C-alpha positions as CSV (number, residue, x, y, z in Angstrom):
1,M,6.2,-12.9,-13.7
2,Y,2.0,-12.5,-14.7
3,V,0.7,-12.6,-11.5
4,W,2.7,-9.0,-10.9
5,F,1.5,-7.5,-14.5
6,D,-1.7,-8.6,-13.4
7,A,-1.3,-7.7,-9.6
8,L,0.3,-4.5,-9.4
9,S,-2.2,-3.0,-12.8
10,N,-5.0,-3.6,-10.2
11,Y,-3.9,0.0,-8.8
12,I,-4.9,1.5,-12.4
13,T,-7.6,-0.8,-13.3
14,A,-9.7,0.1,-9.8
15,L,-9.6,3.6,-10.6
16,G,-10.7,3.5,-14.3
17,Y,-7.6,3.1,-15.7
18,A,-9.8,1.1,-19.1
19,T,-12.4,3.3,-19.4
20,Q,-10.2,6.4,-18.4
21,G,-12.6,7.3,-15.6
22,A,-13.1,10.6,-13.7
23,N,-10.8,8.8,-10.9
24,Y,-8.1,7.5,-12.8
25,G,-7.9,11.7,-13.8
26,D,-8.3,12.9,-10.8
27,Y,-5.8,10.6,-9.2
28,R,-3.2,9.7,-11.8
29,T,-3.0,11.6,-14.6
30,E,-4.0,14.3,-13.8
31,N,-3.1,14.5,-10.0
32,P,1.5,16.1,-9.2
33,H,1.3,14.2,-6.3
34,R,0.9,10.5,-7.2
35,T,2.4,9.0,-3.9
36,D,2.2,4.5,-3.4
37,L,2.4,3.5,-0.1
38,V,3.4,-0.2,0.3
39,G,5.4,-2.4,3.0
40,K,8.3,-3.1,3.1
41,G,8.4,-6.9,1.7
42,I,7.2,-5.4,-1.8
43,T,9.4,-2.1,-2.4
44,R,11.7,-4.3,-5.4
45,F,8.2,-4.7,-7.1
46,H,6.8,-1.5,-6.8
47,A,10.0,0.7,-7.4
48,V,11.4,-1.4,-10.2
49,Y,8.7,-3.3,-12.1
50,W,6.0,-1.5,-11.3
51,P,7.3,1.7,-12.8
52,A,8.4,-0.4,-16.1
53,I,4.8,-1.4,-16.4
54,L,3.7,2.1,-16.4
55,L,6.7,3.5,-18.8
56,S,5.8,0.3,-21.1
57,A,2.5,2.0,-21.3
58,S,3.2,5.4,-21.6
59,E,1.5,5.9,-18.2
60,P,2.7,8.6,-15.7
61,L,4.8,7.2,-12.8
62,P,4.4,7.2,-9.3
63,T,6.1,10.9,-7.7
64,R,6.9,9.2,-4.2
65,L,6.9,5.4,-2.7
66,L,6.3,5.1,0.4
67,V,7.3,2.3,2.1
68,H,6.1,1.4,6.4
69,G,7.2,-1.7,7.8
70,Y,5.9,-4.1,9.8
71,V,3.3,-3.8,13.2
72,T,5.0,-6.1,15.9
73,I,5.1,-7.3,19.1
74,A,7.5,-7.9,21.2
75,G,10.0,-7.4,18.1
76,E,7.7,-9.9,16.3
77,K,6.1,-9.3,13.0
78,I,2.2,-9.8,13.3
79,G,0.6,-11.8,10.7
80,K,-1.8,-14.5,9.9
81,S,0.7,-17.2,9.6
82,L,2.6,-16.4,12.3
83,G,-1.0,-16.8,14.4
84,N,-0.5,-13.1,16.2
85,G,-2.6,-11.4,13.9
86,M,-5.6,-9.3,15.6
87,D,-9.2,-9.4,14.1
88,P,-9.5,-5.4,13.3
89,L,-13.5,-5.7,13.2
90,A,-12.9,-6.7,16.8
91,L,-10.7,-4.2,17.8
92,T,-12.6,-1.2,15.9
93,S,-16.4,-2.4,17.8
94,R,-14.3,-2.4,21.8
95,F,-12.2,0.7,21.1
96,G,-13.3,2.7,18.1
97,A,-11.9,3.2,14.9
98,D,-10.1,6.5,16.0
99,A,-7.9,4.5,18.7
100,V,-6.8,1.6,16.3
101,R,-5.9,4.3,13.9
102,V,-3.5,5.8,17.1
103,L,-2.1,2.5,17.8
104,L,-1.5,1.8,14.0
105,V,0.4,4.9,14.0
106,G,2.6,4.8,17.3
107,A,3.2,1.1,16.7
108,H,4.6,2.5,13.2
109,S,6.6,5.4,14.3
110,N,7.8,3.4,17.0
111,N,9.4,0.4,15.1
112,R,11.4,2.9,12.2
113,G,14.6,1.1,11.0
114,R,13.4,-2.3,12.2
Protein backbone atom coordinates (compact mmCIF):
# COMPACT_ATOMS: atom_id res chain seq x y z
CA MET A 1 0.00 0.00 0.00
CA TYR A 2 2.81 2.43 0.83
CA VAL A 3 4.07 2.32 -2.76
CA TRP A 4 0.92 4.08 -3.95
CA PHE A 5 1.37 6.89 -1.45
CA ASP A 6 4.97 7.22 -2.57
CA ALA A 7 4.27 6.94 -6.32
CA LEU A 8 1.20 9.16 -6.37
CA SER A 9 2.80 11.84 -4.21
CA ASN A 10 5.39 12.37 -6.96
CA TYR A 11 2.74 14.25 -8.93
CA ILE A 12 2.73 17.08 -6.42
CA THR A 13 6.26 16.85 -5.01
CA ALA A 14 7.66 17.27 -8.53
CA LEU A 15 5.81 20.59 -8.67
CA GLY A 16 7.30 21.80 -5.39
CA TYR A 17 4.59 20.76 -2.91
CA ALA A 18 6.95 20.62 0.08
CA THR A 19 8.29 24.13 -0.57
CA GLN A 20 5.10 25.63 -2.03
CA GLY A 21 7.06 26.30 -5.21
CA ALA A 22 5.71 28.43 -8.06
CA ASN A 23 4.91 25.39 -10.19
CA TYR A 24 2.77 23.93 -7.43
CA GLY A 25 0.68 27.08 -7.32
CA ASP A 26 0.54 27.42 -11.10
CA TYR A 27 -0.48 23.82 -11.76
CA ARG A 28 -2.36 22.75 -8.60
CA THR A 29 -3.59 25.24 -6.02
CA GLU A 30 -4.30 28.24 -8.26
CA ASN A 31 -5.25 26.37 -11.43
CA PRO A 32 -8.99 25.81 -11.91
CA HIS A 33 -8.26 23.09 -14.51
CA ARG A 34 -6.30 20.31 -12.80
CA THR A 35 -6.24 17.49 -15.34
CA ASP A 36 -4.58 14.15 -14.62
CA LEU A 37 -3.72 11.96 -17.62
CA VAL A 38 -3.38 8.23 -16.91
CA GLY A 39 -3.38 4.88 -18.64
CA LYS A 40 -6.46 2.70 -18.35
CA GLY A 41 -4.59 0.04 -16.37
CA ILE A 42 -4.21 2.33 -13.34
CA THR A 43 -7.54 4.16 -13.41
CA ARG A 44 -8.71 2.90 -10.00
CA PHE A 45 -5.64 4.27 -8.25
CA HIS A 46 -6.11 7.70 -9.81
CA ALA A 47 -9.88 7.84 -9.50
CA VAL A 48 -10.17 6.50 -5.93
CA TYR A 49 -6.90 6.40 -3.97
CA TRP A 50 -5.26 9.59 -5.26
CA PRO A 51 -8.29 11.80 -4.47
CA ALA A 52 -8.52 10.18 -1.01
CA ILE A 53 -4.86 10.96 -0.36
CA LEU A 54 -5.34 14.56 -1.51
CA LEU A 55 -8.47 14.97 0.62
CA SER A 56 -6.63 13.68 3.68
CA ALA A 57 -3.97 16.35 3.10
CA SER A 58 -6.56 19.11 2.40
CA GLU A 59 -5.13 19.54 -1.08
CA PRO A 60 -7.17 20.40 -4.21
CA LEU A 61 -8.53 17.49 -6.22
CA PRO A 62 -8.06 17.03 -9.96
CA THR A 63 -10.95 18.59 -11.86
CA ARG A 64 -10.70 16.10 -14.71
CA LEU A 65 -9.27 12.63 -15.22
CA LEU A 66 -8.35 11.70 -18.78
CA VAL A 67 -7.84 7.99 -19.26
CA HIS A 68 -6.12 6.77 -22.41
CA GLY A 69 -6.10 3.31 -23.91
CA TYR A 70 -3.11 1.30 -24.94
CA VAL A 71 -1.19 1.72 -28.17
CA THR A 72 -1.57 -1.58 -30.01
CA ILE A 73 -0.24 -3.51 -32.98
CA ALA A 74 -2.78 -5.87 -34.56
CA GLY A 75 -4.93 -5.56 -31.45
CA GLU A 76 -2.11 -6.49 -29.05
CA LYS A 77 -0.84 -4.01 -26.47
CA ILE A 78 2.67 -2.73 -27.14
CA GLY A 79 5.02 -3.24 -24.23
CA LYS A 80 8.57 -4.04 -23.20
CA SER A 81 7.54 -7.25 -21.45
CA LEU A 82 5.83 -8.48 -24.63
CA GLY A 83 8.95 -7.73 -26.66
CA ASN A 84 7.08 -5.69 -29.27
CA GLY A 85 8.05 -2.22 -28.05
CA MET A 86 9.71 0.45 -30.14
CA ASP A 87 12.57 2.74 -29.18
CA PRO A 88 11.13 6.28 -29.20
CA LEU A 89 14.58 7.83 -29.69
CA ALA A 90 15.19 5.72 -32.78
CA LEU A 91 11.76 6.63 -34.16
CA THR A 92 12.21 10.36 -33.55
CA SER A 93 15.74 10.42 -34.98
CA ARG A 94 14.51 8.68 -38.14
CA PHE A 95 11.10 10.36 -38.62
CA GLY A 96 11.17 13.43 -36.37
CA ALA A 97 9.26 14.26 -33.19
CA ASP A 98 6.18 15.62 -34.98
CA ALA A 99 5.76 12.46 -37.04
CA VAL A 100 5.96 10.30 -33.91
CA ARG A 101 3.37 12.52 -32.18
CA VAL A 102 1.02 12.12 -35.14
CA LEU A 103 1.59 8.35 -35.09
CA LEU A 104 0.71 8.12 -31.40
CA VAL A 105 -2.34 10.37 -31.67
CA GLY A 106 -3.57 8.36 -34.66
CA ALA A 107 -2.92 5.07 -32.88
CA HIS A 108 -4.87 6.27 -29.86
CA SER A 109 -7.84 7.56 -31.86
CA ASN A 110 -8.07 4.34 -33.89
CA ASN A 111 -8.24 2.18 -30.77
CA ARG A 112 -11.12 3.77 -28.88
CA GLY A 113 -13.09 1.38 -26.75
CA ARG A 114 -10.42 -1.35 -26.74
